[in-house]
C-alpha positions as CSV (number, residue, x, y, z in Angstrom):
1,X,-18.2,-11.9,-6.2
2,X,-19.1,-8.2,-6.1
3,X,-19.9,-7.6,-2.4
4,X,-18.6,-10.1,0.2
5,X,-19.9,-9.1,3.6
6,X,-20.2,-13.0,4.5
7,X,-16.5,-13.2,5.0
8,X,-17.1,-11.5,8.3
9,X,-18.8,-14.7,9.6
10,X,-15.6,-16.8,9.1
11,X,-14.7,-16.0,12.7
12,X,-11.8,-18.6,13.0
13,X,-10.0,-17.1,10.1
14,X,-6.7,-15.6,11.2
15,X,-5.3,-14.7,7.9
16,X,-6.3,-13.6,4.3
17,X,-4.1,-16.0,2.5
18,X,-1.8,-14.9,-0.3
19,X,-3.5,-14.5,-3.6
20,X,-6.9,-15.1,-1.9
21,X,-8.9,-12.5,-3.9
22,X,-6.0,-11.8,-6.5
23,X,-7.9,-10.8,-9.7
24,X,-11.5,-10.7,-8.2
25,X,-12.0,-7.6,-10.3
26,X,-15.7,-7.3,-9.7
27,X,-15.2,-7.1,-6.0
28,X,-16.2,-3.7,-4.8
29,X,-16.7,-4.2,-1.2
30,X,-15.5,-6.6,1.5
31,X,-16.0,-6.8,5.3
32,X,-13.0,-8.6,7.1
33,X,-13.6,-10.7,10.2
34,X,-12.3,-9.2,13.4
35,X,-10.1,-12.4,13.9
36,X,-7.8,-11.6,11.0
37,X,-4.2,-10.9,12.1
38,X,-2.6,-10.9,8.7
39,X,-3.2,-10.0,5.0
40,X,-1.0,-12.0,2.8
41,X,0.9,-10.9,-0.2
42,X,-1.1,-10.2,-3.3
43,X,-4.2,-11.0,-1.3
44,X,-6.5,-8.3,-3.0
45,X,-4.1,-7.5,-6.0
46,X,-6.0,-6.5,-9.2
47,X,-9.3,-6.0,-7.4
48,X,-9.8,-3.1,-9.8
49,X,-13.3,-2.2,-8.5
50,X,-12.6,-2.2,-4.9
51,X,-13.3,1.2,-3.6
52,X,-13.0,1.2,0.2
53,X,-11.4,-1.0,2.7
54,X,-11.3,-1.0,6.5
55,X,-8.8,-3.1,8.0
56,X,-9.8,-4.1,11.5
57,X,-7.9,-3.4,14.8
58,X,-5.9,-6.6,15.6
59,X,-4.2,-7.0,12.0
60,X,-0.5,-6.8,12.5
61,X,1.0,-7.6,9.1
62,X,0.2,-6.5,5.4
63,X,2.1,-8.6,2.9
64,X,3.9,-7.0,-0.2
65,X,1.6,-6.3,-3.1
66,X,-1.5,-6.9,-1.0
67,X,-3.5,-4.1,-2.8
68,X,-1.5,-3.8,-5.9
69,X,-3.5,-2.2,-8.8
70,X,-6.6,-1.7,-6.8
71,X,-7.1,1.2,-9.2
72,X,-10.4,2.5,-7.7
73,X,-9.5,2.3,-4.1
74,X,-10.4,5.7,-2.9
75,X,-9.6,5.3,0.8
76,X,-8.1,2.8,3.2
77,X,-8.2,2.5,7.1
78,X,-5.0,1.1,8.6
79,X,-5.1,0.5,12.4
80,X,-2.5,1.1,14.9
81,X,-2.0,-2.6,15.5
82,X,-0.2,-3.1,12.2
83,X,3.4,-3.5,12.9
84,X,4.6,-4.8,9.5
85,X,4.0,-3.5,6.2
86,X,6.1,-5.4,3.6
87,X,7.4,-3.4,0.6
88,X,9.8,-6.0,-0.9
89,X,10.8,-9.5,-0.8
90,X,13.6,-11.8,-1.5
91,X,13.4,-15.0,-3.7
92,X,16.0,-17.5,-3.2
93,X,17.1,-20.1,-5.8
94,X,18.7,-23.6,-5.4
95,X,22.1,-22.3,-6.3
96,X,22.1,-19.9,-3.4
97,X,21.5,-16.9,-5.5
98,X,18.6,-14.6,-4.8
99,X,16.8,-11.6,-6.3
100,X,15.1,-8.8,-4.5
101,X,11.7,-7.7,-5.9
102,X,9.8,-4.6,-5.0
103,X,6.1,-4.7,-4.5
104,X,4.7,-1.9,-2.3
105,X,1.3,-3.1,-1.1
106,X,-0.4,0.0,-2.4
107,X,1.3,0.3,-5.7
108,X,-0.9,1.5,-8.5
109,X,-3.8,2.5,-6.2
110,X,-4.1,5.4,-8.5
111,X,-7.4,6.8,-7.0
112,X,-6.2,6.6,-3.4
113,X,-7.1,10.0,-1.9
114,X,-7.0,9.2,1.9
115,X,-5.4,7.1,4.3
116,X,-6.9,6.8,7.7
117,X,-4.3,5.6,10.2
118,X,-2.4,6.7,13.3
119,X,0.6,6.3,10.7
120,X,-0.9,9.0,8.5
121,X,-1.3,12.0,10.5
122,X,-2.0,14.2,7.5
123,X,-4.4,11.7,5.9
124,X,-2.1,11.0,3.0
125,X,1.3,10.0,4.1
126,X,1.7,6.4,5.5
127,X,4.8,6.7,7.7
128,X,6.1,3.7,9.8
129,X,9.4,3.8,11.7
130,X,10.3,7.1,10.0
131,X,9.9,5.3,6.6
132,X,7.5,6.9,4.0
133,X,5.5,3.8,2.8
134,X,3.0,5.5,0.5
135,X,1.5,8.7,-0.4
136,X,-2.2,9.0,-1.4
137,X,-1.5,11.4,-4.1
138,X,-4.7,11.6,-6.2
139,X,-5.5,15.2,-6.5
140,X,-2.5,17.0,-5.1
141,X,-0.3,19.4,-6.9
142,X,2.8,19.5,-4.6
143,X,4.0,17.3,-1.9
144,X,6.6,17.9,0.8
145,X,8.0,14.8,2.5
146,X,7.3,15.2,6.2
147,X,10.5,16.1,8.2
148,X,10.2,12.9,10.4
149,X,10.9,10.8,7.4
150,X,14.5,9.4,7.1
151,X,13.8,6.8,4.3
152,X,11.3,6.5,1.4
153,X,10.0,2.9,0.4
154,X,10.0,1.7,-3.1
155,X,7.1,3.2,-5.1
156,X,6.0,5.4,-2.3
157,X,4.5,7.7,-4.9
158,X,3.1,5.2,-7.2
159,X,5.0,3.3,-9.9
160,X,6.4,3.7,-13.4
161,X,7.7,7.0,-15.0
162,X,4.4,8.7,-15.0
163,X,1.4,9.2,-12.9
164,X,-2.0,7.8,-13.9
165,X,-3.0,10.7,-16.1
166,X,0.0,10.4,-18.2
167,X,1.9,13.4,-16.7
168,X,4.6,13.6,-14.2
169,X,3.6,13.4,-10.5
170,X,3.3,16.8,-8.6
171,X,6.4,18.5,-7.4
172,X,7.9,16.7,-4.5
173,X,10.0,18.5,-1.9
174,X,12.7,16.4,-0.2
175,X,13.8,17.7,3.3
176,X,17.2,17.3,4.6
177,X,16.0,14.6,6.9
178,X,15.8,12.0,4.2
179,X,18.8,9.9,4.3
180,X,17.7,7.0,1.9
181,X,15.4,6.5,-1.0
182,X,14.6,3.0,-1.9
183,X,14.7,1.5,-5.4
184,X,11.9,3.5,-7.4
185,X,10.9,5.3,-4.2
186,X,10.3,8.6,-6.2
187,X,10.5,7.2,-9.7
188,X,7.1,8.7,-10.7
189,X,7.9,12.2,-9.0
190,X,9.4,15.4,-10.2
191,X,11.6,16.1,-7.3
192,X,13.3,19.3,-6.1
């Protein structure tokens, strides 16, 4: 599948199921039906050629890892109807133990230049409930976390120790308003 506009005709579809398009690395464009309310975890992970995605008004949840490693995604539109963007999950075992895993929905979206959303007033910083979820950091030299941010989600600036060109991320200025930085929140940044 390269272009999948036909999905929009599945008008009874309420959710993009987990892993639905995981690994569809030739997929470059998709049109979601207006009936979609939820995008499941890892739904579009590893869609390496996906360049643009407009999420329709009415979607309320984006699952963890939903767009993981969509390395050519340049822009994404996230409507104000989205109430829940999952950045981590817990896995429980039969013995009662559990692990916490971190999977920012936009992690490794290395070409992301713009986020169009009421939650991204500057066009780059996705902020919900005073938490910095992700920064579209392609092409910037310095980033100042907005003062309304109180916490930084895991992998908000990407992932791993280095950015995608093999160098440290741009300088990041952290204001006093930030009270908490989640696991790997600024791992790829050179912060001051």
